[in-house]
C-alpha positions in Angstrom: -35.9 -38.0 -23.3 -39.2 -39.6 -22.3 -40.7 -37.8 -19.2 -37.6 -35.6 -19.0 -40.0 -32.6 -19.1 -40.8 -33.6 -15.5 -37.2 -33.7 -14.3 -35.1 -31.6 -16.6 -37.4 -28.9 -17.8 -37.2 -25.3 -16.5 -40.6 -25.5 -14.9 -40.0 -28.8 -13.1 -36.6 -27.5 -11.9 -38.1 -24.2 -10.7 -41.5 -25.1 -9.2 -40.8 -28.9 -8.7 -41.9 -31.9 -10.8 -45.3 -32.3 -9.1 -46.4 -28.7 -9.9 -45.1 -29.1 -13.5 -47.1 -32.4 -13.8 -50.3 -30.7 -12.6 -49.7 -27.7 -14.9 -49.1 -29.7 -18.0 -52.1 -31.9 -17.2 -54.2 -28.7 -16.9 -53.0 -27.2 -20.1 -53.3 -30.4 -22.1 -56.7 -31.4 -20.6 -55.4 -34.8 -19.6 -55.0 -36.7 -16.3 -51.5 -37.8 -17.2 -49.3 -35.7 -19.4 -46.8 -38.6 -19.6 -49.0 -40.3 -22.1 -50.0 -37.1 -23.9 -47.3 -37.3 -26.6 -44.9 -34.6 -25.2 -41.8 -34.6 -27.4 -38.4 -33.0 -27.1 -37.5 -30.8 -30.1 -34.1 -29.9 -31.5 -34.5 -26.3 -30.3 -34.6 -27.6 -26.7 -38.3 -27.2 -26.3 -41.0 -29.7 -25.1 -44.2 -29.7 -27.1 -47.3 -31.9 -27.2 -48.2 -33.6 -30.4 -51.7 -32.1 -29.8 -50.4 -28.5 -29.8 -47.1 -28.7 -31.7 -46.9 -24.9 -32.1 -47.1 -24.2 -28.4 -44.1 -24.6 -26.1 -44.8 -26.3 -22.8 -41.2 -25.9 -21.5 -37.5 -25.9 -22.4 -34.8 -28.3 -21.4 -32.6 -26.7 -18.8 -29.3 -25.4 -20.2 -25.9 -25.1 -18.4 -26.0 -21.3 -17.8 -26.3 -21.8 -14.1 -28.5 -23.0 -11.3 -32.3 -22.7 -11.7 -33.8 -20.9 -8.7 -36.0 -23.5 -6.9 -39.2 -21.8 -5.7 -42.3 -22.7 -3.9 -45.3 -22.2 -6.2 -47.7 -19.6 -5.0 -51.3 -20.7 -4.5 -54.4 -19.2 -2.8 -54.7 -20.0 0.9 -58.4 -21.2 0.9 -59.3 -24.5 -0.7 -62.2 -23.0 -2.4 -60.0 -20.3 -4.0 -57.5 -23.0 -5.1 -60.4 -24.8 -6.9 -61.7 -21.6 -8.5 -58.4 -19.9 -9.4 -56.2 -22.8 -10.1 -57.9 -26.2 -10.7 -61.0 -24.8 -12.4 -59.4 -21.7 -14.0 -58.3 -21.3 -17.6 -54.6 -20.8 -17.2 -52.4 -19.4 -19.9 -49.5 -21.3 -21.4 -46.0 -20.5 -20.1 -44.2 -17.5 -21.6 -40.5 -17.8 -22.5 -37.9 -15.2 -23.5 -36.1 -16.7 -26.5 -33.1 -14.9 -27.8 -31.9 -14.6 -31.4 -28.8 -16.6 -30.5 -31.2 -19.5 -29.5 -30.6 -19.1 -25.8 -33.6 -19.1 -23.5 -33.4 -16.3 -20.9 -32.6 -12.6 -20.7 -30.1 -10.9 -18.4 -31.3 -8.6 -15.7 -28.2 -6.4 -15.6 -28.3 -2.9 -16.8 -26.4 -3.9 -19.9 -28.8 -6.7 -20.5 -31.8 -4.4 -20.3 -30.3 -2.2 -23.0 -29.8 -5.2 -25.3 -33.1 -6.9 -24.6 -34.9 -5.4 -27.6 -32.1 -6.4 -30.0 -31.6 -9.9 -28.5 -35.2 -11.0 -28.1 -37.0 -13.0 -30.7 -40.2 -11.1 -31.6 -39.7 -8.2 -29.1 -42.8 -6.4 -30.4 -45.1 -9.4 -30.1 -48.0 -8.8 -27.7 -47.3 -10.6 -24.4 -49.8 -13.5 -24.2 -50.9 -12.9 -20.6 -54.6 -13.4 -21.0 -55.8 -10.0 -22.1 -56.3 -8.5 -18.6 -55.4 -4.9 -17.6 -53.3 -5.9 -14.7 -51.8 -9.1 -13.1 -49.6 -10.0 -10.2 -46.0 -11.1 -10.3 -44.9 -13.4 -7.4 -41.5 -14.5 -6.3 -40.4 -17.0 -3.6 -36.6 -16.9 -3.4 -34.9 -19.5 -1.2 -34.7 -18.3 2.4 -37.2 -15.4 2.0 -41.0 -15.1 2.1 -43.3 -14.7 -0.8 -43.1 -11.3 -2.6 -46.1 -10.3 -4.7 -46.9 -7.1 -6.6 -49.5 -6.0 -9.1 -48.3 -4.8 -12.5 -50.0 -3.3 -15.5 -49.9 -5.5 -18.6 -51.8 -3.2 -21.0 -50.5 0.0 -22.5 -52.2 3.4 -22.6 -54.3 2.3 -25.6 -55.6 -0.8 -23.7 -53.5 -3.1 -25.9 -51.3 -5.9 -24.4 -47.8 -4.7 -23.6 -45.1 -6.1 -25.9 -42.6 -8.8 -24.9 -39.8 -6.3 -24.6 -41.9 -4.2 -22.2 -42.8 -7.3 -20.2 -39.1 -8.0 -19.8 -38.7 -4.5 -18.4 -41.6 -4.9 -16.0 -40.1 -8.2 -14.6 -36.7 -6.6 -14.3 -38.0 -3.7 -12.3 -40.1 -6.1 -10.1 -37.1 -8.2 -9.3 -34.8 -5.2 -8.8 -37.4 -3.8 -6.3 -37.5 -7.1 -4.5 -33.7 -7.3 -4.2 -33.6 -3.8 -2.7 -36.2 -4.7 -0.1 -34.9 -8.2 0.6 -31.3 -6.9 1.1 -32.7 -5.2 4.2 -34.4 -8.2 5.7 -33.1 -11.3 7.4 -32.7 -14.6 5.5 -33.1 -18.2 6.8 -29.6 -18.8 8.2 -29.6 -22.3 6.7 -29.8 -20.7 3.3 -27.2 -17.9 3.6 -25.7 -18.7 0.3 -28.9 -17.4 -1.3 -28.5 -14.0 0.2 -29.3 -11.1 -2.1 -28.1 -7.5 -2.1 -24.7 -5.7 -2.5 -21.9 -8.2 -2.0 -24.2 -11.1 -2.5 -26.5 -12.1 -5.4 -27.6 -9.1 -7.4 -29.5 -8.5 -10.7 -26.2 -8.9 -12.5 -26.2 -12.6 -11.5 -29.8 -13.4 -12.8 -31.5 -14.5 -16.0 -35.2 -14.4 -16.4 -36.1 -17.5 -18.4 -39.9 -16.9 -18.6 -43.2 -16.8 -16.7 -45.6 -19.4 -15.4 -49.2 -18.7 -14.5 -49.6 -20.4 -11.2 -53.1 -19.0 -10.5 -55.7 -16.9 -12.3 -54.2 -13.4 -12.1 -50.8 -14.5 -10.7 -47.6 -15.3 -12.6 -44.3 -16.5 -11.2 -40.9 -15.9 -13.0 -38.6 -18.7 -13.9 -35.1 -17.5 -12.8 -31.6 -18.8 -13.4 -28.3 -17.8 -12.0 -25.6 -16.5 -14.3 -22.5 -18.6 -14.0 -23.3 -19.8 -10.5 -24.0 -23.4 -9.8 -25.2 -24.4 -6.3 -28.3 -25.5 -4.5 
């Protein structure tokens, strides 16, 4: 399983191996994560021997195709340096279920079951302690979609993992409603979203990756659909 975190991990499959390599280097404070003692565990996770209690990624499972996205980054080189390369990025966040599956359903039924199915649903979401952040999505064939969301409750405490799952579900649902009314790259028509095409009922949210200071991108996987 050596280096499989750069080919068969959710982050590499979602945001491409180069971005996964750069992120893992950043989190582990190394120039080459391939020599940083990253190991594959029986629960399907990848962890560094330096931080064995923190999950870098999970090995992709056969639920369906992982959505390949372009990673969002600031447009100006100076902002890339300040908000990505020189920023303190948080570790990825994953939605682990009590049945040991990684990823929660976005369907209405899935939303109802989220609190019962999630491991540690009441744990504060580890998103860096800010009041708000941005969620960003780059679905194949469509442009970037980015919205600001609140990540603290009325008492200025971090929202819980179950509430984070709800926020992501609403974010993706809103995007699908808007994207269903917009044209898609004709070369990628099989990725079309909306009624009669891909809907929330077809999607799992595996987790979140912080791609820039103040911006997180969801890791998404199709439910029972396998194509690229």
